[in-house]
N, CA and C atoms of all chains as a GROMACS GRO file, in nm:
protein
  624
    1MET      N    1  14.051  14.770   8.652
    1MET     CA    2  13.910  14.729   8.647
    1MET      C    3  13.882  14.626   8.757
    2SER      N    4  13.774  14.647   8.826
    2SER     CA    5  13.742  14.553   8.934
    2SER      C    6  13.690  14.421   8.875
    3GLU      N    7  13.709  14.321   8.951
    3GLU     CA    8  13.665  14.188   8.904
    3GLU      C    9  13.514  14.179   8.894
    4ASN      N   10  13.473  14.110   8.797
    4ASN     CA   11  13.329  14.085   8.780
    4ASN      C   12  13.275  14.007   8.901
    5PRO      N   13  13.186  14.066   8.978
    5PRO     CA   14  13.139  13.997   9.098
    5PRO      C   15  13.065  13.866   9.068
    6PHE      N   16  13.015  13.856   8.949
    6PHE     CA   17  12.938  13.735   8.916
    6PHE      C   18  13.026  13.612   8.900
    7LYS      N   19  13.157  13.639   8.886
    7LYS     CA   20  13.250  13.528   8.872
    7LYS      C   21  13.244  13.434   8.992
    8ILE      N   22  13.211  13.490   9.106
    8ILE     CA   23  13.214  13.407   9.226
    8ILE      C   24  13.100  13.306   9.231
    9ILE      N   25  13.000  13.328   9.149
    9ILE     CA   26  12.888  13.232   9.151
    9ILE      C   27  12.930  13.103   9.083
   10ASN      N   28  12.918  12.999   9.157
   10ASN     CA   29  12.948  12.867   9.105
   10ASN      C   30  12.851  12.837   8.990
   11PRO      N   31  12.904  12.804   8.873
   11PRO     CA   32  12.814  12.780   8.759
   11PRO      C   33  12.710  12.672   8.785
   12LYS      N   34  12.745  12.576   8.869
   12LYS     CA   35  12.651  12.468   8.901
   12LYS      C   36  12.528  12.524   8.974
   13VAL      N   37  12.556  12.610   9.069
   13VAL     CA   38  12.448  12.671   9.147
   13VAL      C   39  12.360  12.753   9.053
   14ASP      N   40  12.430  12.827   8.965
   14ASP     CA   41  12.359  12.912   8.871
   14ASP      C   42  12.263  12.828   8.785
   15GLU      N   43  12.312  12.716   8.740
   15GLU     CA   44  12.234  12.628   8.655
   15GLU      C   45  12.108  12.578   8.727
   16SER      N   46  12.129  12.538   8.853
   16SER     CA   47  12.015  12.484   8.926
   16SER      C   48  11.910  12.592   8.951
   17HIS      N   49  11.957  12.715   8.966
   17HIS     CA   50  11.860  12.824   8.985
   17HIS      C   51  11.777  12.846   8.860
   18ALA      N   52  11.844  12.835   8.745
   18ALA     CA   53  11.773  12.852   8.619
   18ALA      C   54  11.670  12.742   8.604
   19LYS      N   55  11.709  12.621   8.642
   19LYS     CA   56  11.621  12.505   8.632
   19LYS      C   57  11.502  12.522   8.726
   20GLN      N   58  11.532  12.571   8.844
   20GLN     CA   59  11.427  12.591   8.944
   20GLN      C   60  11.323  12.690   8.892
   21ALA      N   61  11.373  12.797   8.830
   21ALA     CA   62  11.283  12.900   8.779
   21ALA      C   63  11.192  12.842   8.672
   22SER      N   64  11.246  12.749   8.592
   22SER     CA   65  11.164  12.695   8.484
   22SER      C   66  11.066  12.590   8.535
   23THR      N   67  11.094  12.533   8.652
   23THR     CA   68  11.005  12.430   8.706
   23THR      C   69  10.893  12.490   8.788
   24GLU      N   70  10.930  12.591   8.868
   24GLU     CA   71  10.831  12.649   8.957
   24GLU      C   72  10.758  12.763   8.887
   25ILE      N   73  10.626  12.756   8.886
   25ILE     CA   74  10.555  12.869   8.827
   25ILE      C   75  10.519  12.968   8.938
   26GLN      N   76  10.527  13.091   8.906
   26GLN     CA   77  10.491  13.196   9.002
   26GLN      C   78  10.341  13.221   8.985
   27SER      N   79  10.288  13.298   9.074
   27SER     CA   80  10.144  13.326   9.072
   27SER      C   81  10.096  13.353   8.929
   28GLY      N   82  10.179  13.425   8.853
   28GLY     CA   83  10.164  13.434   8.708
   28GLY      C   84  10.038  13.499   8.655
   29PHE      N   85   9.927  13.434   8.678
   29PHE     CA   86   9.805  13.478   8.612
   29PHE      C   87   9.743  13.597   8.684
   30ASP      N   88   9.715  13.696   8.606
   30ASP     CA   89   9.658  13.818   8.661
   30ASP      C   90   9.506  13.801   8.666
   31GLU      N   91   9.463  13.724   8.763
   31GLU     CA   92   9.321  13.689   8.771
   31GLU      C   93   9.276  13.706   8.917
   32PRO      N   94   9.189  13.803   8.940
   32PRO     CA   95   9.150  13.832   9.078
   32PRO      C   96   9.068  13.720   9.143
   33ASP      N   97   8.991  13.647   9.064
   33ASP     CA   98   8.910  13.539   9.119
   33ASP      C   99   8.998  13.415   9.140
   34THR      N  100   9.013  13.373   9.267
   34THR     CA  101   9.108  13.265   9.297
   34THR      C  102   9.069  13.134   9.230
   35MET      N  103   8.941  13.102   9.229
   35MET     CA  104   8.898  12.977   9.166
   35MET      C  105   8.932  12.975   9.016
   36LYS      N  106   8.910  13.090   8.952
   36LYS     CA  107   8.943  13.100   8.809
   36LYS      C  108   9.094  13.090   8.788
   37ARG      N  109   9.168  13.146   8.885
   37ARG     CA  110   9.314  13.142   8.876
   37ARG      C  111   9.362  12.996   8.884
   38ILE      N  112   9.300  12.921   8.974
   38ILE     CA  113   9.334  12.778   8.986
   38ILE      C  114   9.308  12.707   8.853
   39GLU      N  115   9.191  12.733   8.798
   39GLU     CA  116   9.156  12.670   8.670
   39GLU      C  117   9.257  12.702   8.561
   40LYS      N  118   9.296  12.829   8.557
   40LYS     CA  119   9.393  12.870   8.454
   40LYS      C  120   9.525  12.799   8.474
   41ILE      N  121   9.568  12.790   8.599
   41ILE     CA  122   9.698  12.727   8.627
   41ILE      C  123   9.696  12.579   8.589
   42ILE      N  124   9.589  12.508   8.631
   42ILE     CA  125   9.590  12.364   8.603
   42ILE      C  126   9.564  12.333   8.456
   43ASN      N  127   9.496  12.424   8.388
   43ASN     CA  128   9.469  12.398   8.247
   43ASN      C  129   9.581  12.440   8.154
   44SER      N  130   9.676  12.518   8.206
   44SER     CA  131   9.784  12.558   8.117
   44SER      C  132   9.916  12.487   8.147
   45ASN      N  133   9.911  12.387   8.236
   45ASN     CA  134  10.030  12.306   8.263
   45ASN      C  135   9.986  12.161   8.263
   46SER      N  136  10.044  12.079   8.177
   46SER     CA  137   9.991  11.942   8.165
   46SER      C  138  10.012  11.862   8.294
   47VAL      N  139  10.124  11.882   8.362
   47VAL     CA  140  10.141  11.821   8.495
   47VAL      C  141  10.184  11.930   8.592
   48ILE      N  142  10.103  11.952   8.694
   48ILE     CA  143  10.139  12.054   8.793
   48ILE      C  144  10.118  12.001   8.934
   49VAL      N  145  10.216  12.030   9.020
   49VAL     CA  146  10.210  11.987   9.159
   49VAL      C  147  10.194  12.110   9.247
   50PHE      N  148  10.083  12.117   9.319
   50PHE     CA  149  10.067  12.222   9.421
   50PHE      C  150  10.128  12.164   9.548
   51MET      N  151  10.232  12.230   9.597
   51MET     CA  152  10.309  12.170   9.705
   51MET      C  153  10.362  12.274   9.803
   52LYS      N  154  10.423  12.223   9.911
   52LYS     CA  155  10.488  12.312  10.006
   52LYS      C  156  10.633  12.324   9.966
   53GLY      N  157  10.672  12.444   9.924
   53GLY     CA  158  10.808  12.465   9.873
   53GLY      C  159  10.811  12.437   9.723
   54ASN      N  160  10.931  12.405   9.673
   54ASN     CA  161  10.941  12.370   9.531
   54ASN      C  162  11.025  12.243   9.515
   55ALA      N  163  11.043  12.201   9.391
   55ALA     CA  164  11.110  12.073   9.365
   55ALA      C  165  11.251  12.068   9.425
   56PHE      N  166  11.314  12.183   9.436
   56PHE     CA  167  11.452  12.186   9.485
   56PHE      C  168  11.460  12.206   9.635
   57PHE      N  169  11.362  12.274   9.689
   57PHE     CA  170  11.357  12.293   9.834
   57PHE      C  171  11.217  12.262   9.887
   58PRO      N  172  11.178  12.134   9.880
   58PRO     CA  173  11.046  12.099   9.932
   58PRO      C  174  11.040  12.121  10.083
   59GLN      N  175  10.927  12.171  10.131
   59GLN     CA  176  10.915  12.205  10.272
   59GLN      C  177  10.835  12.100  10.350
   60CYS      N  178  10.815  11.985  10.292
   60CYS     CA  179  10.736  11.882  10.358
   60CYS      C  180  10.774  11.748  10.296
   61GLY      N  181  10.783  11.646  10.379
   61GLY     CA  182  10.827  11.514  10.332
   61GLY      C  183  10.738  11.454  10.223
   62PHE      N  184  10.607  11.482  10.232
   62PHE     CA  185  10.515  11.425  10.135
   62PHE      C  186  10.534  11.491   9.999
   63SER      N  187  10.549  11.622  10.003
   63SER     CA  188  10.574  11.695   9.878
   63SER      C  189  10.707  11.651   9.817
   64ALA      N  190  10.807  11.632   9.902
   64ALA     CA  191  10.939  11.589   9.855
   64ALA      C  192  10.930  11.453   9.787
   65ASN      N  193  10.854  11.364   9.849
   65ASN     CA  194  10.840  11.230   9.795
   65ASN      C  195  10.772  11.231   9.658
   66THR      N  196  10.669  11.313   9.646
   66THR     CA  197  10.596  11.321   9.519
   66THR      C  198  10.683  11.376   9.406
   67VAL      N  199  10.753  11.486   9.432
   67VAL     CA  200  10.837  11.540   9.324
   67VAL      C  201  10.953  11.446   9.295
   68GLY      N  202  10.995  11.370   9.397
   68GLY     CA  203  11.101  11.271   9.376
   68GLY      C  204  11.060  11.166   9.273
   69MET      N  205  10.936  11.119   9.285
   69MET     CA  206  10.887  11.016   9.192
   69MET      C  207  10.872  11.074   9.051
   70LEU      N  208  10.818  11.195   9.043
   70LEU     CA  209  10.801  11.258   8.912
   70LEU      C  210  10.935  11.283   8.844
   71THR      N  211  11.034  11.323   8.926
   71THR     CA  212  11.167  11.349   8.872
   71THR      C  213  11.229  11.219   8.822
   72GLN      N  214  11.212  11.114   8.901
   72GLN     CA  215  11.266  10.984   8.864
   72GLN      C  216  11.210  10.936   8.730
   73LEU      N  217  11.082  10.966   8.706
   73LEU     CA  218  11.019  10.924   8.581
   73LEU      C  219  11.045  11.025   8.469
   74LYS      N  220  11.128  11.125   8.499
   74LYS     CA  221  11.162  11.229   8.402
   74LYS      C  222  11.037  11.298   8.346
   75ALA      N  223  10.939  11.314   8.433
   75ALA     CA  224  10.816  11.381   8.391
   75ALA      C  225  10.844  11.530   8.371
   76ASP      N  226  10.774  11.586   8.275
   76ASP     CA  227  10.784  11.729   8.249
   76ASP      C  228  10.676  11.796   8.335
   77PHE      N  229  10.715  11.833   8.458
   77PHE     CA  230  10.613  11.887   8.548
   77PHE      C  231  10.650  12.024   8.600
   78LYS      N  232  10.548  12.096   8.644
   78LYS     CA  233  10.569  12.226   8.706
   78LYS      C  234  10.523  12.218   8.851
   79THR      N  235  10.572  12.309   8.932
   79THR     CA  236  10.528  12.312   9.072
   79THR      C  237  10.476  12.450   9.107
   80TYR      N  238  10.390  12.452   9.208
   80TYR     CA  239  10.338  12.580   9.257
   80TYR      C  240  10.349  12.577   9.409
   81ASP      N  241  10.418  12.676   9.464
   81ASP     CA  242  10.441  12.679   9.609
   81ASP      C  243  10.323  12.744   9.681
   82ILE      N  244  10.242  12.661   9.746
   82ILE     CA  245  10.121  12.714   9.811
   82ILE      C  246  10.153  12.792   9.939
   83LEU      N  247  10.275  12.773   9.990
   83LEU     CA  248  10.314  12.848  10.110
   83LEU      C  249  10.328  12.997  10.078
   84GLN      N  250  10.349  13.027   9.948
   84GLN     CA  251  10.364  13.167   9.907
   84GLN      C  252  10.229  13.229   9.871
   85ASP      N  253  10.122  13.152   9.879
   85ASP     CA  254   9.993  13.200   9.830
   85ASP      C  255   9.879  13.147   9.919
   86PRO      N  256   9.864  13.205  10.038
   86PRO     CA  257   9.766  13.155  10.135
   86PRO      C  258   9.622  13.150  10.080
   87GLU      N  259   9.592  13.244   9.994
   87GLU     CA  260   9.456  13.251   9.939
   87GLU      C  261   9.427  13.130   9.850
   88LEU      N  262   9.522  13.102   9.760
   88LEU     CA  263   9.506  12.987   9.672
   88LEU      C  264   9.511  12.857   9.752
   89ARG      N  265   9.596  12.856   9.854
   89ARG     CA  266   9.609  12.738   9.939
   89ARG      C  267   9.474  12.696   9.997
   90GLN      N  268   9.396  12.792  10.044
   90GLN     CA  269   9.263  12.762  10.098
   90GLN      C  270   9.165  12.724   9.988
   91ALA      N  271   9.169  12.803   9.881
   91ALA     CA  272   9.069  12.786   9.775
   91ALA      C  273   9.080  12.652   9.703
   92ILE      N  274   9.202  12.606   9.685
   92ILE     CA  275   9.220  12.482   9.607
   92ILE      C  276   9.171  12.359   9.684
   93LYS      N  277   9.167  12.371   9.817
   93LYS     CA  278   9.112  12.262   9.898
   93LYS      C  279   8.964  12.243   9.867
   94GLU      N  280   8.896  12.355   9.848
   94GLU     CA  281   8.753  12.351   9.813
   94GLU      C  282   8.737  12.309   9.667
   95TYR      N  283   8.821  12.366   9.583
   95TYR     CA  284   8.814  12.339   9.440
   95TYR      C  285   8.820  12.189   9.412
   96SER      N  286   8.913  12.122   9.480
   96SER     CA  287   8.939  11.981   9.450
   96SER      C  288   8.873  11.886   9.549
   97ASN      N  289   8.812  11.942   9.654
   97ASN     CA  290   8.758  11.859   9.760
   97ASN      C  291   8.868  11.770   9.818
   98TRP      N  292   8.982  11.830   9.841
   98TRP     CA  293   9.101  11.758   9.887
   98TRP      C  294   9.175  11.848   9.985
   99PRO      N  295   9.180  11.813  10.113
   99PRO     CA  296   9.230  11.909  10.213
   99PRO      C  297   9.380  11.914  10.236
  100THR      N  298   9.458  11.831  10.167
  100THR     CA  299   9.603  11.829  10.197
  100THR      C  300   9.688  11.851  10.073
  101PHE      N  301   9.818  11.868  10.097
  101PHE     CA  302   9.917  11.884   9.990
  101PHE      C  303  10.025  11.778  10.005
  102PRO      N  304  10.087  11.736   9.897
  102PRO     CA  305  10.074  11.788   9.760
  102PRO      C  306   9.945  11.745   9.691
  103GLN      N  307   9.911  11.819   9.585
  103GLN     CA  308   9.803  11.782   9.495
  103GLN      C  309   9.862  11.780   9.353
  104VAL      N  310   9.846  11.667   9.287
  104VAL     CA  311   9.902  11.654   9.152
  104VAL      C  312   9.788  11.656   9.050
  105TYR      N  313   9.801  11.746   8.953
  105TYR     CA  314   9.701  11.757   8.846
  105TYR      C  315   9.764  11.717   8.715
  106LEU      N  316   9.689  11.637   8.640
  106LEU     CA  317   9.734  11.594   8.509
  106LEU      C  318   9.626  11.636   8.409
  107LYS      N  319   9.667  11.711   8.310
  107LYS     CA  320   9.574  11.762   8.208
  107LYS      C  321   9.448  11.821   8.269
  108GLY      N  322   9.465  11.902   8.372
  108GLY     CA  323   9.351  11.972   8.431
  108GLY      C  324   9.272  11.894   8.534
  109LYS      N  325   9.312  11.768   8.560
  109LYS     CA  326   9.238  11.686   8.655
  109LYS      C  327   9.326  11.643   8.772
  110LEU      N  328   9.268  11.645   8.892
  110LEU     CA  329   9.342  11.597   9.009
  110LEU      C  330   9.362  11.446   8.996
  111ILE      N  331   9.489  11.402   9.007
  111ILE     CA  332   9.508  11.257   9.012
  111ILE      C  333   9.524  11.209   9.156
  112GLY      N  334   9.564  11.298   9.245
  112GLY     CA  335   9.568  11.260   9.386
  112GLY      C  336   9.680  11.328   9.463
  113GLY      N  337   9.696  11.282   9.586
  113GLY     CA  338   9.804  11.330   9.671
  113GLY      C  339   9.917  11.228   9.671
  114ASN      N  340  10.003  11.237   9.771
  114ASN     CA  341  10.121  11.152   9.774
  114ASN      C  342  10.088  11.002   9.778
  115ASP      N  343   9.986  10.964   9.853
  115ASP     CA  344   9.952  10.820   9.864
  115ASP      C  345   9.915  10.760   9.729
  116ILE      N  346   9.827  10.832   9.658
  116ILE     CA  347   9.779  10.781   9.530
  116ILE      C  348   9.892  10.780   9.428
  117VAL      N  349   9.970  10.887   9.426
  117VAL     CA  350  10.081  10.894   9.332
  117VAL      C  351  10.182  10.781   9.363
  118THR      N  352  10.203  10.753   9.491
  118THR     CA  353  10.294  10.644   9.529
  118THR      C  354  10.241  10.509   9.481
  119GLU      N  355  10.111  10.486   9.503
  119GLU     CA  356  10.052  10.359   9.456
  119GLU      C  357  10.063  10.346   9.305
  120MET      N  358  10.038  10.459   9.235
  120MET     CA  359  10.046  10.457   9.089
  120MET      C  360  10.190  10.438   9.041
  121TYR      N  361  10.283  10.494   9.117
  121TYR     CA  362  10.425  10.480   9.083
  121TYR      C  363  10.465  10.334   9.095
  122GLN      N  364  10.424  10.272   9.205
  122GLN     CA  365  10.461  10.133   9.230
  122GLN      C  366  10.396  10.036   9.131
  123SER      N  367  10.273  10.068   9.090
  123SER     CA  368  10.204   9.977   8.998
  123SER      C  369  10.245  10.001   8.853
  124GLY      N  370  10.317  10.111   8.829
  124GLY     CA  371  10.356  10.141   8.691
  124GLY      C  372  10.255  10.231   8.620
  125ASP      N  373  10.141  10.256   8.686
  125ASP     CA  374  10.038  10.339   8.624
  125ASP      C  375  10.082  10.485   8.606
  126LEU      N  376  10.166  10.531   8.697
  126LEU     CA  377  10.209  10.671   8.688
  126LEU      C  378  10.291  10.693   8.560
  127ALA      N  379  10.384  10.602   8.536
  127ALA     CA  380  10.464  10.612   8.414
  127ALA      C  381  10.373  10.610   8.291
  128LYS      N  382  10.269  10.526   8.297
  128LYS     CA  383  10.177  10.514   8.184
  128LYS      C  384  10.101  10.645   8.159
  129VAL      N  385  10.043  10.700   8.266
  129VAL     CA  386   9.962  10.821   8.244
  129VAL      C  387  10.047  10.942   8.208
  130LEU      N  388  10.175  10.937   8.246
  130LEU     CA  389  10.263  11.051   8.217
  130LEU      C  390  10.320  11.045   8.075
  131SER      N  391  10.316  10.926   8.015
  131SER     CA  392  10.381  10.914   7.884
  131SER      C  393  10.288  10.960   7.773
  132MET      N  394   8.955  11.348  12.417
  132MET     CA  395   8.961  11.226  12.335
  132MET      C  396   9.087  11.228  12.249
  133LYS      N  397   9.151  11.114  12.239
  133LYS     CA  398   9.271  11.106  12.155
  133LYS      C  399   9.232  11.124  12.008
  134ILE      N  400   9.322  11.185  11.932
  134ILE     CA  401   9.288  11.213  11.792
  134ILE      C  402   9.263  11.085  11.713
  135THR      N  403   9.338  10.980  11.744
  135THR     CA  404   9.316  10.853  11.672
  135THR      C  405   9.174  10.802  11.698
  136ASP      N  406   9.128  10.814  11.823
  136ASP     CA  407   8.993  10.768  11.857
  136ASP      C  408   8.887  10.853  11.788
  137LYS      N  409   8.912  10.984  11.788
  137LYS     CA  410   8.816  11.075  11.727
  137LYS      C  411   8.801  11.046  11.577
  138ILE      N  412   8.913  11.031  11.510
  138ILE     CA  413   8.910  11.003  11.365
  138ILE      C  414   8.843  10.868  11.339
  139HIS      N  415   8.874  10.772  11.424
  139HIS     CA  416   8.813  10.640  11.410
  139HIS      C  417   8.661  10.650  11.420
  140GLU      N  418   8.616  10.728  11.518
  140GLU     CA  419   8.472  10.747  11.539
  140GLU      C  420   8.406  10.812  11.417
  141ILE      N  421   8.470  10.916  11.364
  141ILE     CA  422   8.416  10.986  11.247
  141ILE      C  423   8.405  10.892  11.128
  142LEU      N  424   8.509  10.812  11.107
  142LEU     CA  425   8.509  10.721  10.992
  142LEU      C  426   8.408  10.608  11.009
  143LYS      N  427   8.390  10.566  11.133
  143LYS     CA  428   8.292  10.460  11.162
  143LYS      C  429   8.150  10.508  11.129
  144ILE      N  430   8.125  10.635  11.154
  144ILE     CA  431   7.994  10.693  11.122
  144ILE      C  432   7.978  10.704  10.969
  145GLY      N  433   8.088  10.743  10.903
  145GLY     CA  434   8.084  10.757  10.757
  145GLY      C  435   8.079  10.623  10.685
  146PHE      N  436   8.139  10.522  10.746
  146PHE     CA  437   8.142  10.388  10.686
  146PHE      C  438   8.083  10.287  10.784
  147PRO      N  439   7.952  10.296  10.808
  147PRO     CA  440   7.892  10.208  10.909
  147PRO      C  441   7.907  10.060  10.871
  148GLY      N  442   7.948   9.982  10.967
  148GLY     CA  443   7.961   9.837  10.945
  148GLY      C  444   8.088   9.794  10.873
  149ASP      N  445   8.167   9.893  10.827
  149ASP     CA  446   8.289   9.860  10.754
  149ASP      C  447   8.410   9.855  10.847
  150GLN      N  448   8.516   9.792  10.797
  150GLN     CA  449   8.637   9.781  10.877
  150GLN      C  450   8.720   9.911  10.864
  151VAL      N  451   8.742   9.973  10.979
  151VAL     CA  452   8.818  10.099  10.982
  151VAL      C  453   8.934  10.085  11.079
  152GLN      N  454   9.055  10.112  11.032
  152GLN     CA  455   9.170  10.110  11.122
  152GLN      C  456   9.238  10.247  11.120
  153VAL      N  457   9.266  10.298  11.239
  153VAL     CA  458   9.335  10.427  11.249
  153VAL      C  459   9.450  10.413  11.347
  154GLY      N  460   9.567  10.456  11.306
  154GLY     CA  461   9.682  10.447  11.396
  154GLY      C  462   9.779  10.559  11.369
  155PRO      N  463   9.876  10.578  11.457
  155PRO     CA  464   9.976  10.682  11.433
  155PRO      C  465  10.066  10.642  11.317
  156MET      N  466  10.115  10.741  11.246
  156MET     CA  467  10.207  10.715  11.136
  156MET      C  468  10.345  10.688  11.196
  157ARG      N  469  10.407  10.585  11.147
  157ARG     CA  470  10.538  10.550  11.202
  157ARG      C  471  10.639  10.664  11.186
  158GLY      N  472  10.706  10.697  11.292
  158GLY     CA  473  10.812  10.796  11.285
  158GLY      C  474  10.765  10.940  11.267
  159ALA      N  475  10.634  10.965  11.291
  159ALA     CA  476  10.584  11.102  11.275
  159ALA      C  477  10.516  11.149  11.404
  160SER      N  478  10.480  11.275  11.408
  160SER     CA  479  10.416  11.329  11.527
  160SER      C  480  10.268  11.288  11.531
  161ASP      N  481  10.202  11.320  11.642
  161ASP     CA  482  10.065  11.274  11.668
  161ASP      C  483   9.961  11.322  11.567
  162ASP      N  484   9.992  11.430  11.496
  162ASP     CA  485   9.894  11.482  11.401
  162ASP      C  486   9.908  11.417  11.262
  163HIS      N  487   9.989  11.310  11.255
  163HIS     CA  488  10.002  11.232  11.132
  163HIS      C  489   9.944  11.093  11.158
  164LEU      N  490   9.845  11.054  11.078
  164LEU     CA  491   9.780  10.926  11.103
  164LEU      C  492   9.782  10.834  10.981
  165GLU      N  493   9.772  10.706  11.011
  165GLU     CA  494   9.755  10.608  10.904
  165GLU      C  495   9.615  10.550  10.912
  166ILE      N  496   9.548  10.547  10.800
  166ILE     CA  497   9.408  10.504  10.798
  166ILE      C  498   9.390  10.393  10.695
  167ILE      N  499   9.321  10.289  10.737
  167ILE     CA  500   9.285  10.184  10.641
  167ILE      C  501   9.134  10.164  10.649
  168VAL      N  502   9.068  10.177  10.535
  168VAL     CA  503   8.923  10.156  10.532
  168VAL      C  504   8.893  10.047  10.428
  169THR      N  505   8.818   9.947  10.471
  169THR     CA  506   8.777   9.840  10.380
  169THR      C  507   8.625   9.847  10.367
  170SER      N  508   8.578   9.875  10.246
  170SER     CA  509   8.435   9.898  10.230
  170SER      C  510   8.385   9.853  10.092
  171LYS      N  511   8.260   9.814  10.089
  171LYS     CA  512   8.196   9.780   9.961
  171LYS      C  513   8.168   9.907   9.880
  172LYS      N  514   8.156  10.018   9.953
  172LYS     CA  515   8.125  10.147   9.887
  172LYS      C  516   8.229  10.186   9.783
  173PHE      N  517   8.351  10.131   9.796
  173PHE     CA  518   8.460  10.170   9.705
  173PHE      C  519   8.451  10.099   9.570
  174GLU      N  520   8.365   9.999   9.564
  174GLU     CA  521   8.358   9.918   9.443
  174GLU      C  522   8.330  10.003   9.319
  175GLY      N  523   8.410   9.984   9.217
  175GLY     CA  524   8.389  10.053   9.090
  175GLY      C  525   8.438  10.197   9.088
  176LEU      N  526   8.493  10.243   9.202
  176LEU     CA  527   8.540  10.382   9.206
  176LEU      C  528   8.690  10.390   9.179
  177MET      N  529   8.731  10.500   9.120
  177MET     CA  530   8.874  10.525   9.102
  177MET      C  531   8.938  10.548   9.239
  178LEU      N  532   9.067  10.518   9.245
  178LEU     CA  533   9.141  10.537   9.370
  178LEU      C  534   9.122  10.679   9.425
  179LEU      N  535   9.126  10.775   9.334
  179LEU     CA  536   9.107  10.914   9.376
  179LEU      C  537   8.972  10.934   9.444
  180GLU      N  538   8.868  10.877   9.385
  180GLU     CA  539   8.734  10.892   9.442
  180GLU      C  540   8.722  10.821   9.576
  181GLN      N  541   8.790  10.707   9.588
  181GLN     CA  542   8.789  10.633   9.715
  181GLN      C  543   8.854  10.718   9.825
  182HIS      N  544   8.970  10.775   9.791
  182HIS     CA  545   9.040  10.858   9.890
  182HIS      C  546   8.960  10.984   9.921
  183GLN      N  547   8.894  11.039   9.819
  183GLN     CA  548   8.814  11.160   9.841
  183GLN      C  549   8.700  11.134   9.939
  184MET      N  550   8.642  11.014   9.932
  184MET     CA  551   8.534  10.979  10.026
  184MET      C  552   8.584  10.983  10.170
  185VAL      N  553   8.706  10.934  10.189
  185VAL     CA  554   8.764  10.934  10.324
  185VAL      C  555   8.803  11.077  10.365
  186MET      N  556   8.870  11.146  10.275
  186MET     CA  557   8.916  11.283  10.302
  186MET      C  558   8.798  11.375  10.336
  187ASP      N  559   8.689  11.354  10.263
  187ASP     CA  560   8.572  11.438  10.279
  187ASP      C  561   8.521  11.435  10.424
  188LEU      N  562   8.526  11.320  10.485
  188LEU     CA  563   8.479  11.304  10.623
  188LEU      C  564   8.573  11.375  10.722
  189LEU      N  565   8.697  11.395  10.679
  189LEU     CA  566   8.799  11.449  10.772
  189LEU      C  567   8.826  11.598  10.751
  190LYS      N  568   8.752  11.656  10.657
  190LYS     CA  569   8.775  11.797  10.620
  190LYS      C  570   8.786  11.890  10.740
  191GLU      N  571   8.690  11.878  10.830
  191GLU     CA  572   8.690  11.968  10.947
  191GLU      C  573   8.811  11.945  11.037
  192GLU      N  574   8.851  11.819  11.048
  192GLU     CA  575   8.966  11.786  11.133
  192GLU      C  576   9.096  11.843  11.078
  193PHE      N  577   9.103  11.853  10.946
  193PHE     CA  578   9.224  11.908  10.884
  193PHE      C  579   9.238  12.058  10.913
  194LYS      N  580   9.126  12.121  10.947
  194LYS     CA  581   9.135  12.264  10.979
  194LYS      C  582   9.191  12.281  11.120
  195ASP      N  583   9.190  12.173  11.196
  195ASP     CA  584   9.225  12.182  11.337
  195ASP      C  585   9.348  12.099  11.372
  196ALA      N  586   9.328  11.983  11.432
  196ALA     CA  587   9.439  11.910  11.493
  196ALA      C  588   9.512  11.815  11.398
  197LEU      N  589   9.453  11.791  11.282
  197LEU     CA  590   9.511  11.691  11.194
  197LEU      C  591   9.598  11.755  11.087
  198HIS      N  592   9.717  11.698  11.066
  198HIS     CA  593   9.805  11.756  10.965
  198HIS      C  594   9.814  11.671  10.840
  199ALA      N  595   9.832  11.542  10.856
  199ALA     CA  596   9.850  11.457  10.739
  199ALA      C  597   9.798  11.317  10.765
  200VAL      N  598   9.749  11.254  10.661
  200VAL     CA  599   9.707  11.115  10.675
  200VAL      C  600   9.762  11.034  10.558
  201LYS      N  601   9.786  10.909  10.588
  201LYS     CA  602   9.824  10.815  10.484
  201LYS      C  603   9.703  10.723  10.472
  202ILE      N  604   9.643  10.720  10.355
  202ILE     CA  605   9.519  10.645  10.339
  202ILE      C  606   9.540  10.521  10.254
  203LYS      N  607   9.479  10.412  10.300
  203LYS     CA  608   9.477  10.290  10.219
  203LYS      C  609   9.330  10.248  10.212
  204THR      N  610   9.279  10.237  10.091
  204THR     CA  611   9.141  10.193  10.078
  204THR      C  612   9.138  10.054  10.014
  205LYS      N  613   9.048   9.972  10.062
  205LYS     CA  614   9.035   9.838  10.005
  205LYS      C  615   8.887   9.812   9.979
  206VAL      N  616   8.859   9.742   9.873
  206VAL     CA  617   8.720   9.704   9.844
  206VAL      C  618   8.694   9.571   9.914
  207SER      N  619   8.591   9.568   9.999
  207SER     CA  620   8.564   9.444  10.071
  207SER      C  621   8.500   9.341   9.978
  208ALA      N  622   8.536   9.219  10.001
  208ALA     CA  623   8.487   9.110   9.914
  208ALA      C  624   8.339   9.081   9.942
   0.00000   0.00000   0.00000
């Protein structure tokens, strides 16, 4: 009998992949209207970060910094990779009146980008609103 | 026109008479800027709303030459 090829996968790597899958949400919602799709996404995740890349492979320093702070506070957050969804990437800028990423939403409301989240992290407000 | 000058000009129009500082972000490329705006207009507004006022003026620039900004807003005394 040939060896199980899956044996070669390092269990640690496997674990992180599972974690990544649970953190990053995929396009998910079968909703043709992009604005409605945005609403559904932000309303069904209490903390969601629209970012470049994901928590494990952020594609931009600002996005990396934001997920770093949320991770440090052990926040239960989800991420959405806008690089994989050009349509939503454009639409959410209009939706929120905010032209850059990351964008952090808490209970359906934009709390801000990296600057605001950093200020809130430093003042202790971020920990408060997340608890 | 240099991008820092252009952004400064736009913000000066949006915040007439207020203190506006625009400079390059340390350790980043030219399309990353640091902005400080001190205005009475921010009074009573949430940080998000203050930043949105600044971002709103720069919307068109973000479609073009601007990639990222670091914003600091202060309420003038």
